[in-house]
C-alpha positions in Angstrom: 0.0 0.1 -0.1 1.3 3.5 -1.4 -0.1 6.8 0.2 0.6 10.3 -1.6 -0.3 13.6 -0.9 -0.3 14.9 -4.5 0.0 19.0 -5.4 -0.9 20.7 -8.6 -0.7 24.3 -9.1 -0.1 24.8 -12.8 -2.3 27.2 -13.8 -5.4 28.4 -11.9 -6.9 25.6 -9.5 -5.5 25.0 -6.2 -5.5 21.4 -5.5 -4.4 18.5 -3.4 -5.3 14.6 -2.7 -4.2 11.8 -1.0 -4.1 8.8 -3.5 -3.5 5.1 -2.5 -1.7 3.0 -5.5 -2.5 5.4 -7.8 -6.2 4.5 -8.5 -8.4 5.0 -4.8 -9.2 8.4 -4.0 -8.9 9.2 -0.7 -9.2 13.0 -0.8 -9.3 15.2 -4.2 -9.4 19.0 -3.0 -10.0 21.8 -5.8 -9.9 25.6 -5.0 -11.1 26.7 -8.1 -10.0 30.4 -9.4 -12.9 30.7 -11.5 -15.2 33.8 -10.6 -11.7 35.5 -9.9 -10.4 35.0 -13.5 -13.8 35.6 -15.3 -13.7 39.7 -15.2 -10.9 38.8 -17.5 -12.1 36.3 -19.8 -9.1 34.2 -19.2 -6.5 33.5 -16.8 -4.6 36.4 -15.3 -1.3 35.2 -14.4 -0.2 37.4 -11.2 -3.4 36.9 -9.6 -3.0 33.3 -10.3 -0.4 33.1 -8.0 -1.0 35.5 -5.4 -4.5 33.3 -5.3 -2.6 30.3 -4.8 -0.3 31.6 -1.8 -3.8 31.8 0.0 -5.1 28.4 -0.7 -2.4 26.4 -0.8 -2.1 25.2 3.1 -6.1 25.1 3.8 -6.3 23.0 0.9 -3.3 20.3 1.7 -4.9 20.6 5.2 -8.1 19.8 4.1 -7.2 16.9 1.5 -5.2 15.6 4.3 -8.4 15.7 7.6 -11.0 14.7 4.7 -8.0 11.4 4.1 -7.9 11.0 7.6 -4.1 10.6 7.2 -1.4 12.6 9.2 1.3 13.5 7.3 3.7 10.7 9.1 1.4 8.1 7.3 2.3 9.2 4.1 4.9 7.5 1.6 5.8 10.3 -0.7 4.7 14.0 -1.0 4.1 14.7 -5.3 3.9 17.7 -7.2 3.5 19.3 -10.3 6.5 20.8 -11.5 5.6 21.6 -15.6 4.5 22.5 -17.1 2.5 25.5 -16.7 2.5 29.4 -15.3 5.9 29.7 -13.4 4.3 31.7 -10.7 1.7 29.2 -10.1 4.2 26.2 -10.6 6.5 27.7 -7.7 3.8 28.1 -5.1 2.6 24.1 -5.6 6.7 23.2 -5.8 7.8 25.5 -2.7 4.7 24.2 -0.3 5.7 20.9 -1.2 9.5 21.3 -0.7 8.9 22.4 2.7 6.8 19.7 3.5 8.3 16.9 2.3 11.7 17.8 4.1 9.9 18.6 7.2 8.5 15.3 7.0 11.6 13.3 5.8 9.4 11.7 2.9 10.8 11.2 -0.5 9.4 14.6 -3.5 8.2 13.1 -6.4 8.2 15.5 -9.8 5.2 14.6 -11.8 4.5 15.9 -15.3 1.4 17.8 -15.5 1.3 15.8 -18.7 1.3 12.8 -17.3 -1.2 13.4 -14.9 -3.8 14.1 -17.6 -3.2 10.7 -19.2 -3.2 9.3 -15.3 -6.3 10.4 -14.8 -7.7 7.3 -16.6 -6.1 4.8 -14.1 -8.2 7.2 -11.6 -11.1 4.5 -10.0 -14.2 5.8 -11.8 -16.9 3.3 -13.8 -13.9 2.0 -16.1 -10.5 2.0 -15.6 -8.4 1.0 -18.3 -5.9 -2.2 -18.5 -2.4 -2.1 -18.8 -2.5 -2.8 -22.5 0.0 -1.4 -25.0 0.2 0.2 -27.0 -2.3 2.9 -25.4 -3.3 5.8 -28.1 -3.5 9.4 -25.8 -5.4 12.2 -26.5 -4.6 15.0 -24.5 -7.3 17.5 -25.0 -7.1 21.1 -22.8 -6.9 24.7 -22.6 -3.3 24.6 -23.1 -2.1 21.4 -25.2 -3.8 19.2 -27.8 -1.5 16.2 -28.8 -1.4 12.4 -29.6 0.7 10.5 -27.7 1.4 6.8 -28.3 1.4 4.9 -24.9 4.3 2.0 -25.1 4.2 1.5 -21.6 4.0 3.4 -17.6 6.4 6.2 -18.7 7.1 5.5 -22.1 5.7 7.5 -25.0 5.8 8.8 -28.3 4.3 11.9 -29.4 2.7 11.5 -32.8 1.4 14.7 -33.3 0.2 18.1 -31.5 -1.3 21.6 -32.3 0.6 23.9 -34.8 -0.9 27.4 -33.2 -3.9 27.6 -30.5 -4.6 24.0 -28.4 -8.7 23.4 -28.3 -9.5 24.6 -25.3 -7.9 28.6 -26.1 -9.7 28.2 -29.3 -12.9 27.3 -27.3 -12.1 30.1 -24.9 -11.4 32.8 -27.1 -14.9 32.4 -29.3 -16.9 32.0 -26.2 -15.3 34.9 -25.5 -15.9 36.6 -29.3 -20.0 35.0 -29.2 -20.1 36.8 -25.4 -21.0 33.7 -23.9 -18.4 33.5 -20.8 -15.2 32.5 -19.2 -14.3 29.3 -19.5 -15.1 29.2 -22.3 -15.5 25.1 -22.7 -18.8 24.9 -21.0 -20.0 28.2 -22.2 -20.0 27.2 -25.3 -21.6 23.6 -24.5 -24.7 25.1 -23.3 -24.8 27.2 -25.9 -24.5 24.2 -28.5 -27.2 22.1 -27.0 -29.9 24.7 -28.4 -28.0 25.2 -31.6 -27.5 23.5 -35.3 -24.3 22.2 -35.9 -24.7 22.0 -39.4 -25.8 25.8 -39.4 -22.5 27.7 -40.7 -19.6 25.5 -42.9 -16.6 26.2 -40.6 -13.1 25.0 -41.8 -11.5 21.8 -40.7 -8.1 22.1 -40.7 -5.3 19.7 -41.7 -7.7 17.5 -42.0 -5.8 15.6 -45.3 -2.1 16.6 -45.5 0.2 13.7 -45.0 3.0 15.8 -43.5 0.8 16.8 -40.9 -1.6 13.6 -40.3 -1.5 13.8 -36.5 -1.1 17.6 -36.0 -3.7 20.3 -35.4 -4.4 23.6 -35.7 -7.2 25.7 -34.9 -6.3 29.4 -35.5 -7.7 29.5 -38.6 -10.9 27.9 -37.3 -11.0 31.1 -34.7 -10.6 33.7 -37.3 -13.2 32.2 -39.6 -15.7 32.4 -36.9 -14.4 36.1 -36.0 -14.9 36.4 -40.2 -18.3 35.3 -39.7 -19.9 37.4 -37.4 -18.0 40.2 -38.8 -20.0 38.7 -42.4 -23.7 38.5 -40.4 -23.6 41.8 -38.3 -22.5 43.8 -41.6 -25.5 42.0 -43.6 -27.8 43.2 -40.6 -28.1 39.9 -38.5 -28.8 40.7 -34.6 -25.3 39.2 -33.1 -27.4 39.4 -29.7 -30.0 36.8 -30.8 -29.6 33.5 -28.7 -30.3 31.3 -31.8 -28.2 32.6 -33.5 -25.3 32.5 -31.5 -26.1 28.9 -30.4 -25.9 27.3 -34.1 -22.5 29.7 -34.3 -21.5 27.7 -31.2 -23.1 24.6 -32.0 -20.4 24.9 -35.7 -17.8 26.0 -33.8 -18.1 22.9 -31.2 -18.8 20.0 -34.0 -15.4 21.2 -36.4 -13.4 21.1 -32.8 -15.0 17.7 -32.4 -14.7 16.4 -35.8 -11.3 16.7 -36.1 -10.4 15.6 -32.4 -12.1 12.8 -33.4 -10.9 11.8 -36.9 -6.8 12.2 -35.9 -7.4 10.1 -33.2 -9.2 7.0 -34.5 -6.5 7.2 -37.1 -3.5 7.7 -35.1 -5.5 4.8 -33.0 -4.9 2.7 -36.1 -1.8 3.4 -37.4 0.1 2.7 -34.0 -2.1 -0.6 -33.8 -3.6 0.8 -30.5 -4.9 -2.0 -27.7 -7.1 1.3 -26.1 -7.5 5.0 -26.4 -8.2 7.2 -23.9 -8.9 11.0 -24.0 -7.8 13.3 -20.9 -7.5 17.0 -20.0 -9.8 19.5 -19.5 -11.7 19.6 -23.1 -12.7 15.6 -22.4 -15.5 17.1 -20.2 -17.3 17.9 -23.3 -20.2 15.9 -24.1 -20.3 16.4 -27.9 -16.6 14.7 -27.8 -17.1 12.2 -25.7 -20.2 11.0 -27.3 -18.9 11.2 -31.1 -15.3 9.5 -29.5 -17.7 6.5 -28.0 -19.2 6.4 -31.4 -16.6 6.3 -33.4 -14.2 3.8 -31.2 -17.1 1.5 -31.4 -17.3 1.3 -34.9 -13.5 0.7 -34.8 -13.6 -2.2 -32.3 -11.7 -0.1 -29.8 -11.8 0.3 -26.3 -12.2 3.9 -25.1 -11.6 5.5 -22.0 -12.9 9.5 -20.6 -12.1 10.0 -17.1 -15.2 11.0 -14.8 -16.2 14.6 -14.6 -13.8 15.5 -11.9 -10.8 14.1 -12.9 -10.7 16.2 -16.7 -10.0 18.9 -15.5 -7.2 19.9 -12.9 -6.7 17.9 -10.0 -4.4 16.5 -8.0 -5.5 12.6 -7.8 -4.3 12.5 -11.2 -0.7 13.7 -10.3 -0.9 11.3 -7.1 -1.5 8.1 -10.0 1.1 9.7 -11.9 3.8 9.7 -9.4 2.6 6.1 -8.4 3.0 4.6 -12.1 6.0 6.5 -13.1 7.8 7.9 -9.8 10.5 10.4 -10.1 11.8 11.5 -7.4 13.4 15.3 -7.4 16.8 15.8 -5.6 15.2 17.4 -2.5 15.4 20.8 -1.9 16.8 21.6 -5.7 13.4 20.4 -7.5 12.7 23.8 -9.6 9.7 24.5 -12.2 10.0 24.2 -15.7 7.1 26.2 -17.2 8.0 24.2 -20.7 8.4 21.2 -19.3 7.8 18.7 -22.2 6.7 14.7 -21.8 10.0 13.4 -21.3 11.2 9.7 -20.9 11.7 7.7 -24.0 9.3 10.4 -25.5 10.3 10.2 -29.6 9.0 12.5 -32.0 8.0 11.2 -35.4 4.8 10.6 -37.3 3.5 7.5 -38.8 2.8 7.0 -42.3 
């Protein structure tokens, strides 16, 4: 039995969790900053780091209390060291270093992206078996990447976004349509009342062999902007709820089509035994539905975390630390805002 206290502060969520054996979640506490950043239409980095300072100790204390686990009973302390906002990461890393040092516990450094991968391995309605290769789509506000998972801790990056991540595009289009922040839930809610075929929007990099598993959403975002401008010039009421719902639904469908098509193609290319979706955008209901339908056609098992584990949380960091422990050099651990998914990572396209 291995109990890990995990800490996550890579962006705007202050989170702590106690996870046993990489999948049993005894506590998972998240202090969100959504209301703080809503007025800016996005995360304001300096405010985020200040809020982490205020929240980190209460969140850790609540996680330990909820899990009924004293620090002395922990086997290790794990923390996200990157990628993410440097100021935010520093708060979590420094808190973890202090706690591990004082309690004489090993300090485990975790890559935030690997944390998202292992959100699939947390207890839920379904958990993937350790069947490899697995194909993983990481889709969030800052990342859209296709990863071949060859074993625990062994990855091959097949492709990723060349510009905006999918979640970033959701936020920007939601702001353009005045739907609010965060953009993912706002777009989904509006799209539920709209027609996904109302407007013909582009699906970028759908066929080019040189970017078979890459993504691009910047052009789609620009296409929505141009469409809104044209509709306004033609006298349409841009405040019309139905018009905005149709725009949201058409945009959402364009994103989901590309994500699902490329994930399916990559899974077939690597001979995947199973497919895992993860990251904040994996909470999108249209994506979950369409991915489920597509993988059923292919006869390929699909795993998506429960909604609580899709967005940033510390339980996923505890799971990653268990399956792929990376012991940090004590107080020398530093943050790495642009940290790639390391250890046996290889770039490469399949043809």
